[in-house]
N, C-alpha and C positions, 0 to 999 in steps of 0.2 A: 818687425811685425807691420807689414804694409797692407794687410787685408782690411777691408772696410766692410762692415756689415750694414746692409740696408734692408729694412722691412717696410713694405708699403702697407699702410693702414687703409683698408677698403671698407666700403659700407657693408659688404656681405659678411666679412669676418669680424669686424668690431675690434675694439681696443684690447679686450682680454685675450682673445685668440692670437692677436698680433704680438702681444707681450710674451705669451708663452712661446711663440715661434722665435722671437728674439732671444729668449733665454736658452732655448734648445740650440740655436746657432752659436751662441757664445760658448756653450759647453762643447759643441763639436769642434770649434776652432781652438779650444783650450785657452780662452782669454782669461777666465777666472783663475785657472791653475797658474798661468804665467804671472798674473798680477800678484797672487799670493807668494809666488817664488821670489819676485822682485821687491816685495814690500819691505823686507829687511835683509841686511847683509849677513851672511854666514861665512865663517872662515872655511877654507877648503877642507881642513882637517875635521871640522865639525860635520860638514856635509858628507864626507867619506864615512865617518863613524855612524851617522844616521842611515846611510845607504847599507852598510854592513849589517847593522841591527835589523833593518827591514828584511834583508835577504835571509838572515837567520830565522826570523819570525816566520817568514813564508815557508822556509824549508821545514821547520818544526810542525807547522800546520799541515803541510802535505804528508809528512810522515805519520802524524796523528790520524789523519783521515784514512790513509792507506792501511794502517794497522787496525783501525777500528772495523773495517769491512772485510779484512782478510780472514780466512778460515784458520782456526787454531787447531792443531792436531795434537 
């Protein structure tokens, strides 16, 4: 992670607007996501289990949404 975020605080924008810009840039670069991922170590088996559970949940959600709006004959 060699990206450096720089936000110039100008008289026109002020501190509040510059802070919001900084937060948006952090989200776009994925810094917060990466920090949370690295904050604690998870065993590869635990990570794989969480990944599978998330995919099952996404699949069930998609099936539920599609069955909800389809016509029943």
